C-alpha positions as CSV (number, residue, x, y, z in Angstrom):
1,M,150.0,115.6,78.7
2,P,149.7,118.9,79.6
3,R,153.0,120.7,80.9
4,R,154.3,124.0,81.3
5,P,156.0,125.9,78.4
6,G,159.8,125.4,78.1
7,P,162.6,122.9,77.4
8,M,162.4,119.7,78.6
9,P,164.6,119.1,81.7
10,E,167.4,116.4,81.6
11,P,167.7,113.7,84.1
12,V,169.3,115.0,87.2
13,A,172.7,113.1,87.6
14,P,173.6,112.1,91.6
15,N,176.9,112.9,93.1
16,L,178.6,109.6,93.5
17,P,180.3,109.3,96.8
18,T,184.1,108.4,96.9
19,V,184.4,105.0,98.4
20,T,187.6,103.9,100.2
21,F,188.7,100.2,99.9
22,A,190.3,98.5,102.8
23,R,192.5,96.7,100.5
24,D,194.5,100.1,99.9
25,H,195.3,100.5,103.7
26,P,197.0,98.6,106.5
27,P,194.3,96.5,108.5
28,A,195.2,98.2,111.7
29,Y,194.4,101.8,110.0
30,V,191.2,100.7,108.9
31,A,190.2,99.1,112.0
32,A,191.1,102.2,113.8
33,Q,189.2,104.4,111.4
34,V,186.1,102.4,111.9
35,R,186.6,102.3,115.7
36,S,187.0,105.9,115.8
37,G,183.6,106.9,113.9
38,A,185.6,108.4,111.1
39,W,184.5,105.6,108.8
40,I,181.5,103.6,108.5
41,R,181.2,100.3,106.4
42,V,179.4,100.3,103.1
43,R,179.8,96.8,102.5
44,H,182.7,94.4,103.0
45,G,185.9,95.9,102.2
46,A,184.3,99.3,101.5
47,Y,184.0,102.4,103.5
48,L,182.7,106.0,103.6
49,P,183.8,109.1,105.8
50,A,181.1,109.1,108.5
51,P,177.8,111.2,107.5
52,T,177.7,114.9,108.3
53,D,174.2,115.4,107.0
54,P,171.6,115.0,109.4
55,D,168.7,113.9,107.2
56,V,168.5,109.8,107.5
57,Y,167.1,109.9,103.9
58,D,170.2,111.6,102.4
59,Q,172.2,109.2,104.4
60,R,170.6,106.1,103.1
61,R,170.7,107.6,99.6
62,R,174.5,108.0,100.0
63,L,175.0,104.9,101.3
64,A,172.9,103.2,98.3
65,L,174.8,105.1,96.1
66,A,178.3,104.2,97.8
67,R,177.3,100.4,97.4
68,I,176.8,101.1,93.7
69,V,180.3,102.4,93.3
70,A,181.9,99.5,95.5
71,M,180.4,96.7,93.6
72,K,181.5,98.3,90.4
73,E,185.2,97.6,92.0
74,Q,184.6,94.5,93.8
75,L,182.7,92.2,91.5
76,A,184.7,90.3,89.1
77,C,181.7,89.4,86.7
78,P,180.1,92.0,84.2
79,F,176.6,93.3,85.3
80,V,174.0,95.9,84.4
81,L,172.5,98.2,87.4
82,S,168.8,97.8,87.5
83,H,165.4,98.3,89.1
84,E,165.7,100.9,91.9
85,S,169.5,101.0,91.6
86,A,169.4,102.2,88.0
87,A,166.5,104.7,88.9
88,M,168.8,106.2,91.2
89,L,171.5,106.7,88.8
90,W,168.9,108.4,86.5
91,G,167.9,110.8,89.3
92,L,164.2,109.4,89.9
93,P,162.6,109.6,93.2
94,L,161.9,106.8,95.5
95,L,160.2,106.7,98.5
96,A,163.4,105.4,100.4
97,P,166.7,104.4,99.1
98,P,167.2,100.7,98.5
99,L,168.9,98.7,100.9
100,R,170.2,96.4,98.3
101,T,171.8,96.7,95.2
102,H,170.0,95.4,91.9
103,I,171.8,94.0,89.0
104,I,171.0,92.1,85.9
105,Q,173.6,89.1,84.8
106,G,172.7,86.7,81.9
107,W,173.8,83.7,84.2
108,S,173.4,82.5,87.6
109,P,176.6,82.5,89.8
110,K,177.7,79.7,91.9
111,R,177.6,81.5,95.1
112,S,176.1,84.7,96.7
113,V,178.4,87.3,97.2
114,G,176.7,89.5,100.0
115,A,172.9,89.9,101.5
116,D,173.1,93.8,99.9
117,L,173.0,92.4,96.5
118,V,170.0,91.2,94.4
119,R,170.8,89.3,91.3
120,H,168.4,89.2,88.5
121,A,169.4,86.3,86.1
122,H,168.3,86.5,82.8
123,E,169.5,87.9,79.3
124,L,169.5,91.6,78.9
125,P,168.6,92.9,75.5
126,A,171.4,95.3,74.2
127,E,168.9,98.0,73.5
128,H,167.8,97.8,77.3
129,R,171.4,98.8,78.3
130,T,173.6,101.9,78.4
131,T,176.3,103.7,80.4
132,R,175.5,106.7,83.0
133,L,178.1,108.1,85.3
134,G,180.3,105.6,84.1
135,H,178.3,102.6,85.2
136,A,176.6,100.0,83.2
137,V,172.9,100.5,83.8
138,T,169.6,100.0,82.1
139,T,168.0,102.2,80.0
140,L,165.8,104.9,81.4
141,E,162.6,103.2,80.1
142,R,163.9,100.0,80.9
143,A,164.3,101.1,84.3
144,V,161.0,102.6,84.7
145,A,159.2,99.1,83.2
146,D,161.5,97.1,86.1
147,C,160.5,99.4,88.7
148,A,156.9,99.5,87.7
149,M,156.7,96.0,87.8
150,A,158.4,95.6,91.3
151,L,157.6,98.4,93.6
152,D,154.4,99.5,95.4
153,P,152.1,101.2,93.0
154,R,152.6,104.7,94.4
155,E,156.5,104.4,94.3
156,A,156.1,103.0,90.8
157,L,154.1,106.0,89.8
158,M,156.4,108.6,91.2
159,V,159.1,106.9,89.1
160,A,157.1,106.7,86.1
161,D,156.0,110.3,86.5
162,A,159.4,111.7,87.0
163,A,160.9,109.4,84.0
164,L,158.1,111.1,81.5
165,H,158.6,114.2,82.8
166,V,162.6,114.3,81.8
167,G,161.8,112.6,78.6
168,A,161.1,108.9,79.0
169,D,159.1,107.3,75.8
170,R,156.0,105.8,77.3
171,R,155.4,103.9,74.2
172,R,159.0,102.6,74.6
173,C,157.9,101.5,78.2
174,L,155.0,99.7,77.2
175,D,156.8,97.9,74.5
176,I,159.3,96.5,77.3
177,L,156.7,95.5,79.2
178,D,155.0,93.4,76.4
179,G,158.2,91.8,76.0
180,M,158.0,90.7,79.4
181,A,154.2,89.5,79.4
182,G,153.4,86.5,81.6
183,R,155.8,88.0,84.3
184,R,154.8,88.9,87.8
185,G,153.9,92.4,87.9
186,V,153.3,93.0,84.4
187,V,149.7,93.8,84.4
188,V,150.0,96.2,87.4
189,A,153.0,97.8,85.6
190,R,150.8,98.7,82.5
191,E,148.1,100.4,84.5
192,V,150.7,102.6,86.3
193,L,152.2,103.7,82.9
194,A,148.8,104.2,81.5
195,L,148.2,106.5,84.4
196,A,151.7,108.1,84.6
197,D,151.7,111.7,83.6
198,D,154.7,114.0,82.2
199,G,153.2,117.1,83.8
200,A,153.6,116.0,87.5
201,E,156.7,118.1,88.6
202,S,157.5,116.4,92.2
203,P,157.1,113.2,94.0
204,G,154.8,114.8,96.2
205,E,152.3,115.7,93.3
206,S,152.6,112.2,92.1
207,S,151.6,111.0,95.5
208,A,148.6,113.1,95.9
209,R,147.4,112.2,92.5
210,F,148.0,108.5,93.3
211,I,145.3,108.7,96.0
212,L,143.0,110.3,94.0
213,L,143.4,107.9,91.3
214,R,143.2,104.8,93.4
215,A,139.9,106.1,94.8
216,G,138.6,106.1,91.2
217,L,138.5,109.8,90.7
218,P,138.7,111.0,87.0
219,A,142.5,111.2,86.1
220,P,143.1,115.3,86.9
221,E,144.6,117.2,84.2
222,T,148.1,118.5,85.2
223,Q,149.5,121.9,84.6
224,I,146.5,123.6,84.1
225,E,147.0,127.2,82.5
226,I,144.9,130.0,84.6
227,R,144.7,133.3,83.3
228,T,144.0,135.9,86.1
229,D,144.0,139.6,86.6
230,L,147.7,139.1,88.3
231,G,148.7,137.2,85.0
232,V,149.2,133.7,84.2
233,F,149.5,130.8,86.7
234,W,150.1,127.2,86.4
235,A,148.1,124.9,88.7
236,D,149.4,121.5,90.0
237,M,146.5,119.5,88.7
238,G,142.5,119.9,88.5
239,W,139.2,119.1,86.8
240,R,138.1,121.6,84.2
241,E,134.6,120.6,84.2
242,W,134.3,121.1,88.0
243,R,136.5,124.1,87.9
244,A,138.4,122.7,90.7
245,L,141.9,122.6,91.4
246,A,144.4,120.9,93.6
247,E,147.9,122.1,94.6
248,Y,150.8,120.3,96.4
249,D,152.5,122.4,98.9
250,G,156.0,121.0,99.6
251,R,157.8,122.8,102.4
252,A,160.9,123.7,100.0
253,K,158.3,125.6,97.9
254,Y,158.2,128.5,100.5
255,E,162.2,128.2,101.4
256,A,163.7,128.3,98.1
257,N,163.7,132.0,97.4
258,G,164.1,134.6,99.9
259,S,161.8,134.8,103.1
260,A,159.5,132.0,103.8
261,S,156.9,135.0,105.0
262,E,157.1,136.7,101.5
263,A,156.6,133.5,99.8
264,V,153.7,132.8,101.7
265,V,152.2,136.3,100.8
266,Q,152.8,135.8,97.3
267,E,151.2,132.4,97.5
268,K,148.1,133.9,99.1
269,R,148.0,136.6,96.2
270,R,148.3,134.0,93.5
271,Q,145.5,131.6,95.2
272,G,143.1,134.7,95.5
273,A,143.4,135.6,91.8
274,I,142.8,132.1,90.8
275,E,140.0,131.9,92.9
276,E,138.6,135.4,91.7
277,S,138.9,133.8,88.1
278,G,136.3,131.3,89.2
279,W,138.2,128.1,90.5
280,R,138.0,126.2,94.0
281,V,141.4,125.5,95.3
282,L,142.3,122.7,97.5
283,R,145.9,122.7,98.9
284,I,147.5,119.4,99.6
285,T,150.3,118.8,102.1
286,K,152.5,115.7,103.0
287,E,150.4,115.2,105.9
288,D,147.4,114.8,103.6
289,I,149.0,112.0,102.1
290,R,149.6,110.0,105.1
291,A,145.5,110.4,105.7
292,P,144.2,109.6,102.4
293,A,140.6,109.1,103.9
294,S,140.5,112.6,105.1
295,L,141.8,113.9,101.8
296,L,138.9,112.3,99.9
297,R,136.5,114.0,102.2
298,R,138.1,117.3,101.4
299,I,138.1,116.5,97.5
300,A,134.2,115.6,97.7
301,R,133.6,119.0,99.2
302,L,135.8,120.9,96.4
303,V,133.9,119.4,93.7
304,P,130.2,119.7,92.7
305,P,127.4,117.8,94.6
306,G,127.1,114.2,93.4
307,A,130.2,114.2,91.1
308,L,131.9,111.5,93.0
309,D,128.9,109.3,93.3
310,G,129.4,105.9,91.9
311,L,133.1,105.9,91.9
312,R,134.8,102.6,91.5
313,T,138.2,102.4,93.0
314,R,141.3,101.3,90.6
315,R,141.7,97.8,92.4
316,M,145.3,97.4,90.5
317,L,146.5,100.5,92.3
318,N,146.1,98.7,95.6
319,G,149.5,96.7,96.4
320,P,151.9,95.6,99.1
321,R,154.5,98.1,100.8
322,S,157.7,98.1,98.7
323,T,160.8,96.8,99.7
324,S,162.1,100.6,100.1
325,E,159.4,101.2,102.9
326,A,159.6,97.6,104.6
327,G,163.2,97.2,104.5
328,P,165.5,93.9,103.7
329,A,162.5,91.8,103.6
330,R,161.1,89.3,101.1
331,R,159.8,91.1,98.2
332,G,158.5,89.6,94.6
333,G,160.2,86.1,95.7
334,V,163.7,87.5,95.9
335,E,165.6,87.3,99.1
336,S,168.6,89.3,100.0
337,G,171.6,88.0,98.3
338,E,169.9,85.6,96.3
339,I,169.3,84.9,92.7
340,A,166.4,86.3,91.1
341,P,165.8,84.5,87.8
342,H,163.4,86.2,85.3
343,S,162.4,89.0,87.6
């Protein structure tokens, strides 16, 4: 699918935190560190320095990564990280970091080892596993397939878009799903993979596109090249037949380089040049993602009259909230800490 010229980016490797284990210190010292607030508990017997970053998402992400580090040291039986946990190691975006670590093992152990762990008990083909950052993990394509089956469709599309953007093979993802035919979530996962687009460059773009796709709009083309009097620009998504573009505006876009005010001025000049070239432009923000009905009304005003008549929603994209949003509640027949056979 369309994307900007240039080399394909590599998956972003997260920074794995250093975990301190209680076994390496006297019990009184551990208790004192926790009591003073210097350490926070990752899981039984494992701790992190108290967070200094005020961002709640980043704090939860750091904890999720720390649990992965701790489990590698604490679990005696071999395992492979999977689902959202694998997605994190591949640097793929999630609506919220997982509250539990997902692993695949080829057998069902006799006892649970904590409510922060979900075991998926089935044989994992050798070609579906690899090593990343020193951890046994499912391949990028298997991680996409697992997430597409298990997550809310919006979050699944975010994961699939980001994976394709850094080089995941769509055909291989679909082949993996074919090999799991009959399992819960496979049909929806195929729909998500069919609609995923390697031209999406941010979770915000994927979320905006998801709303449009769910409503039944034709799949927008991503990364549309627009030639103007000011030069060539690339639009996030749009429909050439309607000369209509939708641009996602994230806050970082205006804060990344130099002053935000100068970035706003440059963006206004860019949009003016695009509109003078005969295109209509709709700007989308995260607030629009939270109000999809309002966003769709704005889209209807952007496109030619009658263009959206007779739309039929893509019903497979309607799904329950993901575990990441809902917390440690039941998801897909799996409880915290229990065995998840063939999931």
